[in-house]
C-alpha positions as CSV (number, residue, x, y, z in Angstrom):
1,M,0.1,-0.1,0.3
2,T,1.2,3.2,-0.8
3,A,1.2,6.2,1.5
4,G,-1.3,7.9,-1.0
5,T,-3.5,5.3,-1.0
6,G,-3.8,5.2,2.8
7,A,-4.5,8.8,3.4
8,A,-6.9,8.3,1.0
9,Q,-8.8,5.5,2.7
10,A,-8.4,6.8,6.2
11,A,-10.5,10.1,4.3
12,D,-13.1,8.1,3.4
13,N,-16.4,8.2,5.6
14,L,-17.9,5.2,7.1
15,P,-21.4,4.5,7.5
16,P,-23.2,4.7,11.1
17,K,-24.0,1.4,13.0
18,Q,-27.0,0.0,12.7
19,P,-29.0,0.5,16.4
20,L,-29.1,-3.1,18.1
21,V,-33.0,-3.9,19.6
22,Q,-30.8,-3.5,23.3
23,D,-30.2,-0.1,22.9
24,L,-34.2,0.8,22.1
25,E,-36.5,1.7,24.7
26,T,-39.9,3.1,24.3
27,G,-40.5,5.4,27.5
28,S,-38.3,3.2,30.2
29,K,-39.2,0.0,28.5
30,E,-36.8,-2.5,26.7
31,C,-38.1,-2.5,22.8
32,A,-40.5,-5.5,22.4
33,A,-43.2,-6.7,20.2
34,G,-45.7,-9.3,19.7
35,D,-47.1,-10.5,23.1
36,R,-44.3,-8.8,24.8
37,R,-44.9,-5.1,23.2
38,V,-45.0,-2.2,25.5
39,Y,-48.2,-0.5,26.9
40,V,-47.8,3.2,28.0
41,S,-50.0,5.4,29.6
42,G,-49.0,9.0,28.0
43,A,-47.1,10.5,25.1
44,P,-44.6,8.0,24.3
45,V,-40.6,8.7,24.4
46,L,-38.8,6.5,21.8
47,S,-35.0,6.5,22.6
48,A,-32.1,4.8,20.7
49,V,-28.4,5.1,21.4
50,L,-26.9,5.3,18.1
51,Y,-22.9,5.0,16.9
52,D,-20.8,6.1,14.3
53,P,-17.7,4.1,13.9
54,E,-14.7,5.5,16.1
55,E,-12.5,5.4,12.9
56,D,-14.9,8.1,11.8
57,N,-13.7,10.2,14.8
58,H,-11.1,12.8,13.1
59,P,-9.7,15.4,14.9
60,A,-10.7,17.8,12.9
61,E,-14.5,17.1,13.2
62,A,-16.7,15.6,15.6
63,N,-18.4,12.4,15.7
64,L,-21.5,13.2,15.4
65,V,-24.9,11.6,14.8
66,K,-28.4,12.1,14.2
67,G,-31.6,9.7,14.9
68,E,-34.2,9.2,12.0
69,F,-37.6,7.8,13.7
70,E,-40.4,6.4,11.9
71,A,-43.7,5.1,13.4
72,W,-46.8,3.7,11.5
73,W,-50.1,1.9,12.3
74,T,-53.3,1.1,10.8
75,D,-56.2,3.4,11.7
76,A,-59.8,2.1,11.9
77,D,-60.2,2.3,8.2
78,G,-57.7,0.2,7.9
79,V,-55.5,2.8,6.1
80,E,-51.7,2.7,7.3
81,Q,-50.9,6.1,8.9
82,R,-46.9,7.2,9.6
83,L,-45.6,10.0,11.3
84,T,-41.4,10.5,11.0
85,R,-38.8,12.4,12.8
86,T,-34.9,13.2,12.7
87,T,-33.3,14.3,15.8
88,L,-31.0,17.4,16.1
89,E,-27.2,15.9,16.1
90,G,-25.6,14.3,18.7
91,H,-22.6,12.7,20.1
92,S,-22.0,9.2,19.2
93,G,-23.0,6.7,22.0
94,N,-25.7,9.2,23.6
95,P,-29.2,8.6,23.3
96,Q,-31.4,9.9,20.9
97,R,-34.8,11.0,21.8
98,W,-38.4,11.7,20.2
99,H,-40.8,13.0,22.3
100,M,-43.9,12.2,20.5
101,P,-46.8,14.5,21.1
102,E,-49.3,14.5,23.0
103,G,-52.5,12.8,20.7
104,S,-50.5,11.9,17.9
105,V,-50.8,8.3,18.3
106,P,-54.4,6.8,18.4
107,P,-55.4,4.6,21.6
108,D,-55.8,1.0,22.0
109,T,-53.8,0.6,18.7
110,V,-50.6,-1.5,17.8
111,I,-47.9,1.1,17.1
112,S,-44.8,0.0,15.7
113,W,-41.6,2.1,15.2
114,R,-38.1,1.9,14.2
115,V,-34.9,4.0,13.7
116,R,-31.7,4.6,11.8
117,A,-28.4,6.4,12.2
118,N,-27.5,9.5,10.0
119,D,-23.8,11.2,9.8
120,G,-25.0,13.7,7.4
121,R,-23.3,11.8,4.5
122,A,-24.7,8.2,4.8
123,T,-27.2,6.6,6.7
124,S,-27.1,2.8,8.6
125,P,-29.7,-0.1,8.4
126,W,-32.9,0.5,9.9
127,S,-33.6,-1.1,13.4
128,S,-35.8,-3.4,12.0
129,E,-33.7,-5.1,9.1
130,G,-31.9,-8.1,9.1
131,D,-31.4,-10.0,12.3
132,G,-33.2,-6.5,14.2
133,S,-36.8,-6.0,14.8
134,V,-39.5,-3.3,14.8
135,C,-40.8,-2.1,18.1
136,E,-44.2,-2.0,19.2
137,F,-46.4,-0.2,21.8
138,V,-49.9,0.7,22.7
139,Y,-50.9,4.0,24.3
140,D,-53.8,3.2,26.6
141,D,-55.9,6.0,27.9
142,V,-58.0,4.6,30.3
143,N,-57.5,3.8,34.0
144,P,-58.3,0.2,35.2
145,E,-61.5,0.0,37.1
146,K,-61.2,-0.5,41.1
147,A,-60.6,-3.4,43.0
148,T,-63.0,-5.8,44.7
149,I,-61.5,-7.7,48.1
150,S,-62.6,-10.4,50.0
151,S,-61.6,-12.3,52.7
152,P,-62.9,-15.8,54.3
153,E,-61.4,-15.8,57.1
154,Y,-62.1,-11.5,58.0
155,P,-64.9,-10.5,56.8
156,E,-65.8,-7.1,56.1
157,N,-67.2,-5.0,58.8
158,V,-68.0,-7.8,61.2
159,F,-67.5,-7.3,65.1
160,W,-64.8,-8.9,65.9
161,V,-63.2,-11.4,64.0
162,D,-60.8,-13.9,65.4
163,G,-58.0,-13.2,65.7
164,V,-54.3,-12.3,66.3
165,G,-51.9,-14.7,65.5
166,V,-54.6,-16.0,62.9
167,Y,-53.8,-15.6,58.9
168,G,-56.2,-13.9,56.8
169,H,-56.1,-14.2,52.9
170,F,-57.6,-11.2,51.2
171,T,-58.4,-11.9,47.2
172,M,-57.8,-8.8,45.5
173,D,-59.8,-8.6,41.6
174,S,-60.3,-6.1,39.2
175,P,-63.1,-6.3,36.2
176,S,-60.2,-4.9,33.9
177,D,-58.9,-7.7,31.6
178,D,-55.3,-5.7,31.6
179,V,-54.6,-5.4,35.2
180,V,-51.0,-6.8,36.0
181,A,-50.3,-5.9,39.5
182,Y,-52.3,-4.8,42.7
183,S,-50.4,-2.3,45.0
184,Y,-52.1,-2.8,48.5
185,G,-51.1,-1.9,52.0
186,F,-52.4,-2.4,55.9
187,I,-52.7,-0.1,58.6
188,G,-49.1,0.1,59.8
189,G,-47.7,-2.3,57.3
190,P,-47.3,-4.6,55.3
191,Y,-47.4,-2.9,52.1
192,G,-46.4,-4.6,48.8
193,T,-47.6,-5.2,45.6
194,A,-48.9,-8.8,44.4
195,R,-49.2,-9.8,40.5
196,P,-51.6,-12.4,39.1
197,E,-50.9,-15.2,37.5
198,R,-52.3,-14.1,34.5
199,P,-53.7,-10.0,33.2
200,G,-56.7,-9.3,34.7
201,G,-57.1,-12.5,37.0
202,P,-57.5,-12.3,40.8
203,V,-54.3,-12.3,43.0
204,T,-54.8,-13.8,47.3
205,I,-52.1,-12.7,49.7
206,P,-51.7,-13.5,53.2
207,F,-51.9,-11.4,56.3
208,L,-50.6,-12.2,59.8
209,P,-52.7,-9.4,62.5
210,L,-50.1,-8.4,65.0
211,D,-52.7,-6.5,67.2
212,S,-56.4,-6.2,68.2
213,G,-58.8,-3.7,66.9
214,P,-59.8,-2.1,63.7
215,E,-57.7,-2.7,60.4
216,S,-57.5,-1.7,56.7
217,L,-56.5,-2.9,53.7
218,T,-55.9,-0.4,50.7
219,V,-56.2,-1.7,47.5
220,R,-55.1,0.1,43.5
221,A,-55.1,-1.9,40.7
222,I,-52.1,-1.1,38.0
223,D,-52.6,-1.9,34.4
224,R,-49.9,-3.1,31.9
225,A,-49.4,0.7,31.0
226,G,-48.9,1.6,34.5
227,R,-52.0,3.4,35.1
228,S,-53.5,3.1,38.3
229,S,-57.1,2.6,39.2
230,G,-59.2,4.4,41.9
231,Q,-58.5,3.2,45.6
232,S,-60.5,0.3,47.2
233,S,-60.8,0.0,51.1
234,Y,-61.6,-3.1,53.0
235,D,-62.3,-2.7,56.9
236,F,-61.9,-5.2,59.3
237,M,-61.9,-6.1,63.3
238,V,-59.5,-8.2,64.9
239,K,-59.9,-10.1,68.2
240,S,-57.6,-10.6,70.8
241,G,-55.1,-13.9,70.3
242,R,-57.0,-16.9,70.9
243,A,-56.0,-18.5,74.9
244,P,-53.6,-21.5,74.7
245,V,-55.4,-24.8,73.9
246,A,-53.6,-26.5,76.8
247,H,-51.6,-24.9,79.8
248,W,-50.0,-26.2,82.6
249,P,-49.0,-23.9,85.5
250,L,-46.8,-26.9,87.4
251,A,-48.1,-24.5,90.2
252,D,-49.7,-28.0,91.9
253,A,-49.2,-28.5,95.4
254,K,-46.8,-30.5,97.0
255,G,-47.6,-34.3,97.1
256,A,-49.5,-34.4,93.6
257,T,-49.4,-37.0,91.2
258,S,-50.8,-35.0,88.4
259,A,-50.7,-31.4,86.7
260,D,-53.8,-29.5,86.5
261,A,-54.7,-27.9,83.1
262,E,-56.1,-24.9,83.1
263,A,-56.9,-25.5,79.4
264,G,-56.4,-29.2,77.7
265,S,-56.2,-32.8,79.8
266,D,-54.2,-33.2,82.7
267,A,-50.8,-34.2,82.8
268,A,-49.9,-37.5,84.7
269,A,-46.6,-37.0,86.7
270,G,-43.9,-39.5,87.1
271,T,-42.1,-39.9,90.3
272,G,-39.3,-38.1,89.5
273,V,-41.5,-34.9,89.3
274,T,-41.8,-33.1,92.8
275,F,-44.7,-29.7,93.1
276,G,-43.6,-26.6,95.0
277,A,-40.6,-25.7,93.8
278,P,-40.0,-21.7,93.7
279,A,-41.3,-19.9,90.3
280,P,-39.4,-17.3,88.7
281,A,-39.2,-14.0,90.3
282,R,-41.3,-11.1,88.9
283,T,-43.8,-13.4,87.1
284,K,-47.4,-14.4,87.4
285,L,-45.9,-17.9,88.7
286,T,-46.7,-19.0,92.1
287,A,-44.8,-22.0,91.9
288,S,-42.9,-24.5,89.5
289,A,-42.5,-28.2,89.1
290,T,-39.0,-29.6,89.5
291,L,-37.7,-33.1,87.4
292,D,-35.3,-35.2,88.8
293,G,-33.6,-35.9,85.0
294,S,-34.4,-39.6,85.8
295,S,-36.2,-42.2,83.6
296,H,-39.5,-41.0,86.3
297,G,-39.2,-37.1,85.6
298,Y,-41.6,-36.5,83.1
299,L,-45.8,-35.6,82.7
300,T,-47.6,-36.7,79.8
301,T,-51.0,-36.5,78.6
302,D,-53.6,-39.0,77.2
303,A,-54.2,-36.7,74.2
304,P,-52.2,-34.0,71.7
305,A,-52.2,-30.4,72.9
306,V,-51.6,-29.9,68.7
307,A,-54.0,-31.6,67.0
308,D,-52.3,-31.2,63.7
309,P,-48.7,-30.4,64.0
310,R,-49.1,-29.2,60.2
311,K,-50.7,-26.4,61.0
312,S,-49.6,-23.3,62.8
313,F,-48.6,-23.6,66.8
314,A,-46.7,-22.5,69.2
315,V,-45.0,-24.5,72.9
316,S,-44.0,-22.1,75.6
317,A,-42.4,-22.8,79.3
318,W,-40.4,-21.1,81.7
319,A,-37.2,-23.1,82.3
320,R,-34.4,-23.6,85.2
321,P,-32.0,-26.3,84.3
322,A,-29.9,-27.9,86.9
323,D,-27.2,-28.2,84.5
324,T,-26.1,-27.3,81.0
325,G,-24.0,-30.1,80.2
326,R,-26.3,-32.6,78.3
327,N,-29.1,-32.4,76.0
328,M,-32.6,-31.9,78.0
329,T,-36.0,-31.4,76.7
330,V,-38.4,-28.8,78.3
331,A,-41.6,-30.1,76.2
332,G,-42.7,-32.0,73.4
333,Q,-45.4,-34.2,71.1
334,D,-45.2,-37.8,70.0
335,A,-45.6,-38.9,66.3
336,G,-45.2,-42.5,66.0
337,Q,-42.4,-43.6,67.4
338,A,-40.6,-40.2,67.0
339,A,-41.1,-36.7,68.0
340,A,-43.6,-34.2,65.8
341,F,-41.8,-31.0,67.5
342,A,-39.5,-30.4,71.0
343,L,-38.3,-27.4,72.8
344,G,-35.4,-27.3,75.3
345,L,-31.3,-27.6,75.4
346,N,-29.0,-28.7,72.8
347,A,-25.5,-29.3,73.9
348,R,-24.0,-31.1,71.2
349,G,-22.2,-27.6,69.7
350,E,-19.4,-25.8,71.6
351,T,-21.8,-24.3,73.6
352,P,-24.6,-24.9,75.1
353,D,-27.9,-23.3,73.4
354,W,-32.0,-23.5,73.4
355,S,-33.5,-24.8,70.7
356,F,-36.9,-25.7,69.0
357,T,-37.1,-28.9,66.6
358,V,-40.3,-29.5,64.1
359,G,-40.3,-31.4,61.0
360,G,-36.8,-32.4,61.1
361,A,-35.6,-28.4,61.0
362,T,-33.9,-27.3,64.2
363,V,-33.4,-23.4,65.1
364,S,-31.7,-22.5,68.2
365,G,-30.1,-20.0,70.1
366,G,-29.7,-18.0,73.5
367,A,-27.1,-19.0,76.3
368,P,-28.3,-21.4,78.8
369,E,-27.3,-20.8,82.3
370,T,-27.5,-23.5,85.2
371,G,-30.0,-22.2,87.8
372,E,-31.0,-19.6,85.9
373,W,-34.9,-19.0,84.7
374,A,-35.5,-18.9,80.7
375,H,-38.7,-17.9,78.9
376,L,-38.4,-20.6,75.8
377,L,-41.3,-20.2,73.1
378,G,-40.6,-22.1,69.9
379,V,-43.4,-21.2,67.0
380,Y,-44.6,-23.2,63.9
381,D,-45.6,-21.0,61.0
382,A,-47.6,-22.8,58.5
383,E,-48.2,-20.0,56.1
384,T,-44.1,-19.5,56.0
385,G,-43.0,-22.7,56.6
386,K,-40.8,-21.6,59.1
387,A,-40.0,-22.5,62.8
388,Q,-38.8,-19.7,65.2
389,L,-37.3,-20.2,68.6
390,Y,-37.9,-16.8,71.3
391,V,-35.9,-16.8,74.2
392,N,-37.1,-14.2,77.1
393,G,-39.2,-12.7,74.5
394,H,-36.4,-12.3,71.9
395,E,-36.0,-13.8,68.6
396,V,-32.9,-15.7,68.0
397,G,-31.2,-18.2,66.1
398,T,-32.5,-17.9,62.0
399,G,-35.8,-19.3,60.9
400,A,-35.8,-22.5,59.6
401,G,-37.8,-24.2,56.8
402,A,-40.0,-27.0,58.6
403,T,-42.1,-30.1,57.0
404,P,-44.1,-31.4,60.1
405,T,-45.6,-34.6,60.1
406,A,-49.4,-35.5,59.8
407,T,-49.2,-37.6,63.5
408,A,-50.4,-36.7,66.5
409,G,-49.6,-38.0,69.8
410,A,-49.1,-37.7,73.5
411,F,-47.5,-34.4,74.8
412,Q,-44.6,-34.7,76.6
413,I,-43.0,-32.4,79.3
414,G,-39.3,-33.4,79.9
415,R,-38.6,-36.0,77.7
416,V,-38.7,-36.6,74.2
417,R,-39.6,-39.7,71.9
418,D,-37.3,-41.3,69.1
419,G,-37.2,-45.0,67.7
420,N,-36.0,-46.4,71.0
421,G,-38.1,-44.8,73.5
422,Y,-38.1,-41.6,75.5
423,H,-34.7,-39.9,75.7
424,D,-33.1,-36.1,77.0
425,R,-34.9,-35.8,80.3
426,W,-35.1,-32.7,82.0
427,H,-33.4,-32.0,85.2
428,G,-34.4,-28.7,87.1
429,E,-37.6,-26.6,87.1
430,L,-40.0,-25.9,84.8
431,G,-43.5,-23.7,84.9
432,G,-46.2,-22.4,83.1
433,V,-46.4,-24.9,80.2
434,R,-48.6,-23.5,77.0
435,V,-49.9,-24.4,73.5
436,H,-51.6,-22.5,71.1
437,D,-53.0,-23.3,68.4
438,R,-52.0,-20.4,66.0
439,V,-48.7,-17.7,65.9
440,V,-47.8,-16.2,68.8
441,V,-46.8,-12.8,67.4
442,P,-43.6,-11.1,68.7
443,D,-45.5,-8.4,71.0
444,E,-46.9,-11.7,72.9
445,A,-43.7,-13.5,72.9
446,S,-42.3,-10.4,74.9
447,E,-45.3,-10.6,77.1
448,L,-45.5,-14.2,77.9
449,A,-41.3,-13.7,79.1
450,Y,-41.9,-10.4,81.1
451,R,-40.9,-10.1,84.7
452,E,-42.4,-7.2,86.3
453,T,-40.1,-4.2,87.9
454,T,-40.4,-3.6,91.2
455,L,-39.4,-0.4,93.2
456,R,-37.0,-1.4,95.8
457,G,-36.1,2.0,97.0
458,H,-36.5,6.1,96.5
459,W,-34.9,8.4,98.2
460,S,-36.3,12.2,97.1
461,L,-33.7,13.2,99.5
462,E,-35.7,16.5,100.5
463,T,-35.2,16.1,104.3
464,A,-32.5,14.1,106.7
465,P,-34.3,13.5,110.1
466,D,-31.6,12.3,113.1
467,G,-29.2,12.0,109.8
468,A,-31.1,9.8,107.6
469,S,-33.3,10.6,104.2
470,P,-36.2,8.5,104.2
471,D,-37.3,6.1,101.3
472,A,-40.7,7.2,100.1
473,N,-41.7,3.3,100.0
474,G,-40.9,2.7,103.8
475,G,-37.8,0.9,103.1
476,A,-34.5,1.3,104.4
477,P,-33.4,5.2,104.8
478,L,-30.1,6.8,102.8
479,K,-27.9,7.1,106.4
480,L,-25.7,10.6,105.9
481,G,-21.9,9.9,106.8
482,P,-19.7,12.9,107.4
483,G,-19.2,15.3,104.5
484,A,-22.8,14.9,103.7
485,T,-25.9,17.3,104.0
486,I,-29.2,18.0,102.7
487,Y,-29.5,21.1,100.8
488,R,-32.9,23.1,101.4
489,V,-33.5,27.1,100.1
490,P,-32.2,29.0,102.9
491,D,-35.2,30.4,105.0
492,G,-35.5,34.0,104.2
493,S,-33.8,34.2,101.2
494,C,-34.6,37.2,98.9
495,E,-37.2,36.8,95.9
496,W,-35.7,37.9,93.2
497,W,-38.9,38.0,91.0
498,L,-39.9,40.9,93.3
499,D,-36.0,42.5,93.9
500,P,-33.9,43.3,91.1
501,D,-30.4,43.5,93.3
502,C,-31.4,40.1,94.7
503,T,-29.2,37.0,94.0
504,P,-31.3,34.0,94.3
505,P,-29.7,31.2,96.0
506,P,-29.0,28.1,93.7
507,Q,-32.5,26.0,93.8
508,P,-32.6,22.0,94.3
509,L,-32.1,19.7,91.9
510,A,-35.7,18.2,92.7
511,G,-38.4,19.2,94.8
512,D,-37.1,20.9,98.1
513,G,-33.8,19.3,98.5
514,H,-30.8,17.4,97.7
515,L,-27.7,15.8,99.1
516,A,-24.7,17.9,99.1
517,L,-21.0,15.9,99.2
518,D,-18.3,17.3,100.2
519,G,-15.7,15.5,97.3
520,K,-13.2,14.6,100.8
521,T,-15.7,12.0,102.9
522,G,-19.2,12.8,102.1
523,H,-21.5,9.8,101.2
524,A,-24.6,8.2,102.1
525,I,-25.7,4.6,102.3
526,A,-29.0,2.6,102.3
527,E,-28.3,-1.1,104.4
528,G,-28.8,-4.0,102.1
529,P,-28.0,-4.9,99.0
530,V,-31.5,-3.0,97.7
531,V,-31.5,-5.4,94.3
532,D,-29.9,-8.3,93.8
533,T,-27.1,-7.6,91.0
534,S,-27.0,-11.1,89.8
535,D,-30.3,-11.0,88.5
536,S,-32.1,-7.9,86.4
537,F,-32.1,-4.8,88.2
538,T,-32.1,-0.8,87.7
539,I,-30.6,2.2,89.5
540,S,-30.9,6.0,88.7
541,A,-30.3,9.5,89.8
542,V,-29.8,13.1,88.9
543,V,-26.5,14.2,89.7
544,Q,-24.5,17.4,89.5
545,L,-20.8,18.4,89.7
546,A,-19.7,20.9,91.7
547,D,-16.4,21.6,89.5
548,R,-16.5,22.3,85.9
549,E,-12.8,20.5,85.3
550,P,-12.5,17.7,88.0
551,E,-9.2,16.3,88.8
552,R,-10.0,12.8,89.5
553,P,-12.9,10.3,88.6
554,M,-15.7,10.6,91.4
555,T,-18.4,7.8,91.7
556,V,-22.0,8.9,92.1
557,L,-23.7,5.1,93.0
558,S,-22.2,2.0,93.7
559,L,-22.9,-1.2,95.1
560,P,-19.8,-3.3,96.8
561,G,-19.5,-7.2,97.8
562,E,-16.5,-8.0,100.2
563,H,-13.7,-7.1,98.0
564,T,-14.9,-5.1,94.9
565,D,-17.9,-3.5,93.8
566,A,-20.7,-5.4,91.7
567,F,-20.9,-1.7,89.6
568,K,-20.3,1.8,90.3
569,V,-21.3,5.0,88.2
570,R,-18.3,7.4,88.0
571,Y,-17.2,10.6,85.7
572,Q,-13.8,10.0,84.7
573,P,-12.4,13.5,83.9
574,E,-10.1,12.3,81.4
575,Q,-12.7,10.9,79.1
576,H,-15.5,13.8,79.8
577,A,-17.8,10.7,80.5
578,W,-20.0,9.3,82.7
579,Q,-18.6,5.4,83.2
580,L,-20.2,2.5,84.3
581,V,-17.8,-0.5,85.6
582,M,-18.6,-3.9,86.3
583,P,-15.9,-6.3,87.6
584,H,-16.5,-9.9,86.7
585,R,-16.1,-11.6,89.6
586,D,-15.7,-10.2,93.1
587,E,-11.9,-10.1,93.5
588,R,-9.2,-7.0,93.7
589,G,-7.7,-7.0,90.3
590,A,-10.8,-9.1,88.4
591,P,-11.8,-8.1,84.7
592,E,-14.1,-5.6,84.2
593,T,-16.7,-4.5,81.6
594,V,-16.6,-0.7,81.0
595,V,-18.9,1.0,79.0
596,A,-19.3,5.4,78.7
597,R,-21.3,8.1,77.9
598,F,-20.0,11.4,77.1
599,A,-20.9,14.5,79.6
600,R,-19.4,17.9,80.1
601,A,-18.8,18.7,83.8
602,D,-21.3,21.7,84.5
603,G,-19.8,23.3,87.5
604,R,-23.5,23.9,89.1
605,D,-24.6,25.4,86.3
606,G,-27.0,23.6,85.1
607,I,-30.3,21.4,86.0
608,G,-28.2,18.0,86.5
609,E,-27.8,15.0,84.7
610,R,-29.8,11.9,85.3
611,V,-27.9,8.7,85.1
612,A,-29.3,5.0,85.2
613,V,-27.8,1.5,84.7
614,V,-29.8,-1.1,83.4
615,Y,-28.5,-5.1,83.9
616,D,-31.1,-7.3,81.7
617,D,-30.1,-11.0,83.0
618,A,-32.4,-12.0,80.3
619,T,-30.6,-11.0,77.5
620,D,-26.9,-10.7,79.5
621,K,-26.7,-6.8,78.5
622,V,-26.1,-3.6,80.8
623,K,-26.4,-0.2,79.9
624,L,-25.4,3.2,80.9
625,Y,-27.9,5.9,80.5
626,V,-27.5,9.7,80.5
627,D,-30.4,11.8,80.2
628,G,-32.4,9.2,79.0
629,Q,-30.1,8.1,76.1
630,S,-27.4,5.5,76.0
631,G,-25.9,4.0,72.4
632,A,-23.4,1.4,71.2
633,D,-20.6,3.0,73.5
634,A,-22.9,2.6,76.3
635,T,-24.2,-0.9,76.0
636,A,-22.1,-4.3,76.3
637,A,-22.4,-7.8,76.9
638,L,-22.5,-9.3,80.0
639,P,-23.3,-12.6,80.6
640,N,-23.1,-13.6,84.5
641,G,-23.6,-10.5,87.1
642,W,-22.6,-11.3,90.6
643,R,-24.4,-10.5,93.8
644,A,-23.4,-7.9,95.8
645,S,-23.5,-8.2,99.7
646,G,-22.9,-4.5,100.8
647,P,-25.0,-1.2,101.0
648,L,-26.0,0.8,98.5
649,Q,-23.7,3.7,98.6
650,I,-24.0,7.4,97.4
651,G,-20.7,9.4,96.5
652,R,-18.3,6.7,96.9
653,A,-16.6,3.7,95.8
654,R,-14.2,0.8,96.9
655,T,-10.7,1.4,96.6
656,G,-7.9,-1.1,97.6
657,D,-8.9,-1.8,101.4
658,G,-11.3,1.5,101.7
659,W,-13.2,3.7,100.1
660,G,-12.3,6.9,97.3
661,E,-13.8,8.1,94.3
662,H,-16.0,10.6,96.5
663,L,-17.8,12.8,94.4
664,H,-17.8,16.6,95.2
665,G,-21.5,17.5,94.2
666,D,-25.0,17.3,94.7
667,V,-27.3,14.0,94.3
668,D,-31.3,13.8,93.9
669,E,-34.2,11.3,93.2
670,V,-32.1,8.2,93.8
671,R,-34.6,5.5,92.8
672,A,-33.7,1.5,92.7
673,F,-35.6,-1.4,90.8
674,S,-35.8,-4.9,90.7
675,G,-36.3,-5.9,86.6
676,A,-34.8,-4.2,84.0
677,L,-36.6,-1.0,82.9
678,P,-37.4,-1.0,79.2
679,D,-35.8,1.7,77.0
680,G,-39.4,3.9,76.5
681,R,-39.4,3.8,81.0
682,I,-35.7,5.5,81.0
683,P,-36.6,9.2,80.4
């Protein structure tokens, strides 16, 4: 090739590339034809990405192309109609668009279109030529008709229909034959879109009521063009959840040989069952049963508690294991020579956990502890086909798909059936065994596991007759030590709102007085530990520091053991934060869990701060709150709290062989609770 010939070829123009079907759109929908053609609800926008060969991109001229669009259809008289449009030039690789004018195409008519590229000197083949394809659309100018709604389980406007935890099935249908989706929503959710199997067909959705009261479903039908019908509404009334079909409190008198059922059949007790054991604290149970882990430690009925394990059900109980080193069963039900389901303790892994097995699937989680009560709830949801497990009102593990058996045999408490007889016998206490023939929803799971919080002390610190500030509930007073006084506004103070030259005295943090501590020896104590720190507890106080820049850590609340504090809440000036410190053992130098919450010392120039510590033994979590707020940095896992033995301390903590970290500041409104207050009650 000569140099002159090469230069001549470079100057030749190459025609634009044929537009590809995948680069064409009608509106935002891909190019399609036939049964897959596009439906649009307004004036359509036809779009094509057009390319000129890169070899034509000469330095002296831009690589520009324009689109030549063509659309055609057959009108009502059988005459072909055709529209064309040439766009302005644009850069190669960019979309070219034809905004078809409103009313330019008739409704309910198949419109075909194609496009080709033009670089000013040559045109590409049409997009429909060769291996290409024509694009088709239909302009739809009519909204679909409203959907009808029906439900066999929850008929409209009926007072009242069963109920929380019982699925309803709602069928949506529209008279319009082009409806391809239904947009729906219940009060508070769920919200979603359901699609029928064929255009214009009905669709049915399930709905699980989570609470009782008036409920409403709203629906809009959506057609192929995306047009929406008017809104349809369906109102229904949901009753509270059904009571258990079987319930054994296991609070029978000592010496009883069977457990009376509040619902269902009485359960015969083996000789290894002893009634009259303690119930979990702060629950409605009054007693429990002890099972000795032997072949005689069980209770059983002559009839199944779950009539059909293939339908939704739930089984729950309070359980306190005497050991966690072996598999043990809380409750289950026979299915021939096997078990239809079983709720219990699994010791097969590296660490023990709670488990719920149904239909060959097992979900597990939580951390059983010897001698500690836990509430267990296993739920099988037949609608989703999944098994769920709740421990102390919180879902654990991952829901597992299950295929239950249809066989229903005797209900068992404390043992499980397999091909070789009964095994995995319970050793420890059990109480409050319940069986529901429906889904138990999350709020109900929390309610079943709820343990009351009890106010154990409330010191308003208004007065201190004989050096002791009384407990509002008549419990142990807070005895004031040296360096501690009750501050009240002095008698005869000037009235600043009447005298502009008056300098008003400081006001108490709350009420008519507060505890003032000198930071040297000042403290107050309430005899007895007040709360059991090995169990759930909550303690709070209003506190104000006297110094803007404290020079050392200062403790406002602590509860000591023999060698260290079970917990202390202190201000750490280096971090400008309140800290909660919880040693893991009653030993000097024991490892500690420490959480913190940022706060600036105000030097008595403010209203003080409410600090609170919450230990939830059910979830093994400890939280520090400052003015009602906590967070990730103020929350930690604490599996095993230990029981403090000394009196509640206000204003000091154990340091070495004595006391230190004395608080220089003011304290008011000290409250102590047995039980973990929920987040919503802390403020």
